[in-house]
Structures are given as structure tokens and as C-alpha cells.
N, C-alpha and C positions, 0 to 999 in steps of 0.2 A: 461476496466477491462483487467488484464493480461490474456492471454488464457491459458487453462491448459495444462500442459506439456504432450508431446505425449508419448506413450509406448516406441517408440523408442529411443527418446532423454533420457528418465528415464534409460533404460538398458545402454545406452553409459555413462551416469553419473555414473551408479554404477559400471561399468567396470573401469573407470577412477579413481573412488576412491578407489578400490580394489587393482589396480596396485601400487597406491601411497602407500598404507599402507604395501604392500608386501615390496616395497623398504625401508619403515622404519624399518621393522624387520629384512630385510637382513643387511641393513646399521648398524644396532645396532651388530648383530652376526660378522660383519667383523670387527668392531670397537675392538669388544672383541679378535678375532682372532689376530690382528695387535698389541693390547695391549699384548698379551701373548707371542707372537712372538719376539716384542720389549725386553720384559723382559730378555729374554734368552741372548741377546746380551750386556746386563749391567754386568761388571766382578764383583763388589762388590754390593750385593744387600743388603740394611739395611732392617729393620723390615717393613717401609712402603712399599718399592718395592715388597718385598716378599709376603706381604699382597695383593697388586694389582695384582701380578701374579697368586695368588692362585685364587682370585675374578674372573678374567678374564677365567682362565681355567675351572673355575665351570660355568661361564656364557656360555662360548662355548658349554659346555656339556647340559645344559639346554636348550639353544637356539635349539640346533642340536636336542634333544629328543623332543621338540614340534613342530619342523619342520616337523620332522617325523609323529608324531601323526596327525597334521592337513592336512599334502598331502596325508596320509594314507586314511582319509575319502574320498576323492575324486578320487584319482589316485595312480598308483602304484609308490613309490619314486624312481626317476631317472629311471623310465621305468622297474626296475627291479619287476618281479612277485613275492614278497615276500608275504607268507601266511598272510591271514587277512588284506590286504591293499584294495585300492579301494573298499572300505565298500559299498559307495553309489551307483555306477554303478552295483555292482555285487549284490546287494539286493534290486535292485529298486522296484521289484514286491512285496516284503514283506513290503518294506516301504509305498508302495501304498494300501496295504490292512490293514495294520496298522494305516495308516491316515483316511480311510473310516471307519473302524470299531471305531476309536477314536470319529470321527464327530458322528458317529450313536449312540454311547452309552453316549456320554456326551454331545454333542451339541443339538441332536435332542431328547434327554430324554424329555418325556413329563413334569415331576416336574422341569427339569432345563428349559424348554421353557417357561412355566407359571411363573416361578421365574424371569426371564429373562424380561419378558413382562411386569410384574407388575412394576419392577424397571425403566423400559425405559419410561413409561408414554407416548407411542406414539401418543396418541390422544392429550394430552397437547403440545407435542413438534410440531405437525402437526398444530394445532390451533395457536400457537405462531409465525409458519413460515407464514402461511396465512393470520394472521391478519396485516400482515406488506404490505402497499400499493403496493410496488414494486413488491413483489410476488404474490400478489393477481392479478394485472395487467397482470403479466407474465402467470399465469393459464388461464385468461379470453382469452388472445390472442391465447394459445393453443386451448382452446376449442372452439372459434370461427373459428379457421384454420381447426379443424379437423372434425366439424359438418357436412359441406357440403359432404365431401367424405363418411361420416358414412350413411347420410341420402341416398345419392345415392346407397351405397352398400346394402341398405334393399330389401327385396324382395316385391315389390310392390302389387303384386296379395296376397300374404299372410297377408300382413298389412291389406289391404282392406277387406279381409274376415274376419279378426280378427276385425277389427272395426265395420263392419257391423254386426256381430254375437254379441258383446258386446252391440252395440246401441240397437239392438232388444231384448236383453235380458233385459236391462235396461228399455225400452220402455215397455215391456209386464209386468214388475213387478211394472212400474209406475201405480197408480190410477190417470187417466188424469183429471177427472172431479173434486175432490177435489184440486187437482194443480193447474188447472185452476181458480178456485173459489178462491184460497189463492191469485193468483197474482193479480185477478180484484179485491179483497177486498184491498189489499195495494195499488192499483192504485186508488181506490176511495176513501181510507184513506186520501190520499196525494192530492186528485182531480186531478190527471194525467189523468183521462179520458177525463177531459175538453180539456188538450191540445192534447190528440190523436184526441178527436172528431173535433176539431178546424182546427188540420192538415188535417184529412181526407175530411172536408168540403172543406177546402183551395184547396186540390187536384182537388175535383169534380169542382170547380169554376174556375180553370185555365185550366181544361181540357175543359171545355164549351167555355171558352174565345179562347183557342187557334184552336179549331174545328168549329167555328162560321161558315164560309162559307161550310164547309162540312154538317152541321145540316141543314142550308138553302137550300143546294142543294138536300137533302134527302126529305126535307118537299116538294120542287117543283116536285120531282118524285113521290112521293105519293098522290098528289093532282089529282083532276080530270082533263082530258084533255081541259075542256071547261072553268076551272078557268083561267084567264089571269094570267101571270107570275108576275106582278106587284104586283098582290093580294096575289100570294103565297108567295112572298118575303117578303111582310108586315105582313104576319100571322106567317111566321117562325121568323123573327125578334121579333115579340110581343110574341111568345111563349118562344124564348131564353131570353128575356128580363125579362120575367116571372120567368123563371126557375133560373134566376142569382138572382133577388130578393128573390125568396125563400131560394136559400142557403144562400145569406147574412143575410136572417132572423134567420137560422138555427145557425149561429154564435152569435147570441144575446142570452145571459145566460137567459133571461125573456121569450124568444119566447117560445110556446107551443111545438114546434117540439123538442126544446132543452130540455125542462122538460121531455118529453115523452122518449127522449134518456136515461138521467139520469136514469129515473124509470126502463128502460128495463134493463140497466146494473146492477141493484140493483135486479130486478127479475131473471136476469140471475144466478148471484152470489148465490142467493137463490137456484135455481133449481141445480146448481153445488153441492151444499153443502148438500142437504137434499133430493132430489128427487132420489129415487132407479132407477126408470124407466128411467129416462134422464140419470144417470150414466149408466145404461146398455146399452143405445143406443149410447153413446159416446164410450164405451169400445168395444162394436160390432163394430163400425166405426174404433177404433183404429186397431182391429186385420186385419180388411180388408187392411188398409193402410200397415200395417207391411208386410202382406203376399205378396202384390203387388210386382211385379220383378222392377218396377220402383221407389219403395221405396229403395230396395237394391242398385239398380245403384246411386241413390241420397245418401245414405249413404257411399257407397264407394268412391264417389268423395270428401267426406271431407277429406280423407287421400291425395288426389292429391291436394287439396287446401292448406292443411297444409304444405306438403313437400315443394311445389313451394315458399311458403311464408317462410319456414325456410332458404331453400337455399338462396333466394333473399336477405333476412334478414342478413346471416352471411356471404356471398360472399364478399358483400360490407358492412360491419357494420356500423353503425352510431356512433359519440361518444357517444351519449346517450345509445345506446345499450353496448358499451364497457365499460362506466363507471358503468352502471346498473350491469352488471354481476360482475366486479371486486368489486363493493360495496358488493354486495350478499355474494362473496367468503370472503372477508375481514370479514364481519358481522358473517358468520358462523364461522370463525376462531375464532373471539373474544368471540363467545358464547362457542365454545368449551374450551376455556381457564376459564372462568367465572360461566360456569354451571356445577358444580360437577356431577350431574345427567347425562347430556349427555356425560360428557367425560368418566365417568364411563361405560356407556352403549357401547359407541364406542370402549373403549379397551376391553370390554367383547366380542363383535362381532369380533375384530383382533384377539384375543386370541382363540375363536372357529374356526375361519377360518384357523388359523396356526395350531392349533391342529387336524382338518379335512384334510389339505392339505398336509403338511410337515410331521406330525409325522406318519401317518399310511404309508409314503413312506420313512422311513428313512432308511430301509434296502436297498432299491432300489437305494437311494441317496448316501449311502455309496458304494455301489456296483458300481455305476457310477464314484465317485472318485477314487476308485479303477482301474477300467478299463481305466481311462484317464490317469494315472501315468503309469499304465502297457503299454499302448501304446506309451509313450514318449520313444525315444532311450535313451541309457545310458547317451551319450555326453550332450543331452538337458536336462535331470535331473540333471546332475552333475553340469553343467553351471548356472542352475536356482537356485540351492539351494545354491551354493557358491556365486554367487551374492548377496544372501539375507543375509547370515550369514557370508559370507568370510572376511569382515572388521571385526568383533568382533572376528573372529578366528586370525588375524593378531595379534590383542592385546594380545591372548594368546601366542604367539610366543614371543613377545615383554615382558610381563611380565615374561614368563618362563626364557629369557634370563638375565633379572634383579634379578629375585629371586634366579637364580642359582648364578649368582656373589655374591650375598649378603650372600647366604649359605656358598658358598666357602669361604668368607672372615670370617664368624662365625667358620667353621671348622678349618680354619688356626689359628685362634686365640687361639681357645681351645686347639689344637693339640701341640701349641708352648708354649702356657704361663701355660695352666692348666695340661696337661698330663704330667707325669714325663718322 
């Protein structure tokens, strides 16, 4: 993709174009002068040559008049301080005030702003731009690159306090007993409690196996001194084997222990949903936990873990994360395009934002523009305006020369052939 033209190269190009068109206008004026002078050396002038001489004479007058008018805008013609010349440098403060007032009254007028925003349909245009995959991917790259710096710039202490405060408020408003009852009901409905119970029992069994020798050692220490070590070891192994058999029996859905567990879960759900005294006990326990300092520290650590996770994921993002963010941006752009209600809401928010930010400050914005122009020196503002409109003004000179020649030819014909 071709890189954008720099400001310096753009200025250089405009200066070159201005010089070229000045040469065009001057060349045409010199052509008229040469023609007029050349006609004086023709001894016998017929009707055609007389017409050409009159046309060139008028062309010189028209070209010089427009050269004077154009030059007078920016500087004194030929350096002579003629009154009412060098209009722009001599009136730059008034020009700045006029520009600022014009923008304040016409561009930042509330009715004008609303009308322009309604016609622009910014939400629709932004949606169309975001829906393109390459644009969505570009935005996702910017988001991923900026996120670590933004997260690191946040005040961790303030965030921790905010997280803790919000979490405590939500916990205080949460009725824990019915909430737990609903969760357990869902688990029981889908028989998820069986998986939880089976995993818990499996952890217990694995712990017994992993700490087999430690259990035997504990039994030997607790035994009487007069009991032989070999007997203690056999007793410990028997106890361990019995425990393993009991745990294995718990995983059998037909076992009595398993049935009691199911019944215990059902009884707990019933108490959580119906028993006022049990609910009160849980709420009291909840309040004690919330007021405990260790709970505040634990809640504050939520932000630390979340911050570290966000930074690690965005500093070296995976392709999946990139594509997920880009797809989300593109999907949002498509929704902005095809959802009239969403599009209208976004446009309304943008309109309200502009009216709240730009319009109340329109007088200050106009004054700022006037101050900027006032701060420019006369040469700077003259050069900037001339580079902007100078090429068109050279067309004025060219047209003045040509129109003058045409008018001169017409006047010659009228005076020669129509007037007595």
C-alpha cells in the first residue's frame, strides 16, 4: 500500500503547482503584449490585424487588472504600499475572528450539528467499515497491543477496593440458602451429584493409597508398647484394606452409603429452600465471612489474578484469541448495519455526545481558532492561504486576459462597423 503523502511533500507539490500556473498567466499576458507591440510595426493594417491589435490591447488591460487584484490580496503590488492592498496580512486578525465566528455560528450550531449527524449516519458507516475482516483484524491488533499498557496503568489499590466493595455488596444482597438450593437442585436434576460424589470418593481412595505407609506408621505409634511391630503392621494393613473396601463400596450406586448420600443431598436442598432457621444460620455465617479481613484479602486477590491473566494473554496473544476478537468486532459491525434499532441507538448516543461536548464549547472553539490565526505571522497566513487558493486565482488572471481580449475585439467591431 502506498504510504500517505507527508505534510512537507504536500506543501512542496502545492508550491510547484502555484509557480506553474503563475507562469501560465504571465506567459499569456506577455503573448498579448508581444502581439500588441508587433501590430505597431505592421504598416498597413487590414480589418483582421486591427481586430487582433484591439483584442491584444484589451487583453493586456484585463490581464494587468486581474494581476493587480490577485496580488493585492496577498502583498503590495511591486512592493508599492498602495492603499487597500496586502489585504490578507493587514487583516489577519479580523480574518481569524471571522473564521472563528463563522464556525461557531454555522458549523457548531445545534440544529446544524443534528442535521449533519442525521444525514451522516455514522453508526451505519462505522458498522460497514468494521464488518470488513481486514478492518476488524486491524482493530483487534490495536486492542491487544494497548490492553497490557492500559491494565498496568490502572491503580491496583483502587481496583482491589472497588472489587472488594462490589463483591461484598453483591454477597450481602444475595440470599445464599435459596441460591445454593437452586444449584443443588439443578445438579440433582441432571444427576451431577453422582459425578461429584464419585470424584470425591475417588480422591479419598487415592489419598489412602498414596499415604499407605504413613497410615501404617501412625497405627504403630498409637499401639501399645508391648504389642509386636509385626502385629501392628498387620492390624494397620487390615484397617487400610477395610477402609479401601468401604470407599469402593461407596462408589456402588446400590450401596447403602451411596443411597444415604443421595438422601442427604435431597434433605439439604429441602432445608435450604424451606427452613427459615437454617437460612438464618447460613446468613449469619455469610455475614461473619464477609466481615472477616481474610475475606477482603481474598476478594482483593481476584483483581490481581485477573490482571495477570489479562496481561499474559494479550502480550503474547494466541491466534484463537486474535480471531475471536476480530470475529466479535466484525459481528458487531454487521449487527450495526442490519439492526435498525441498534443503529438508531448508537446514532442517538453519538448525537447526544456531540451536543454535550462540542456545542456548549462552540464559543470557546471559535475563540481558539481566532487565537490560532492571530498567533500566525502575516507571512505564514499569507503563504498558507495563497497555497490553498492561489492556483484558482491564477485562473482568474488567465480568464481576465482572455475575457479582456474578447471584449476588446467586440468593442472594436462595434466602434468600426456599427457606430457612425
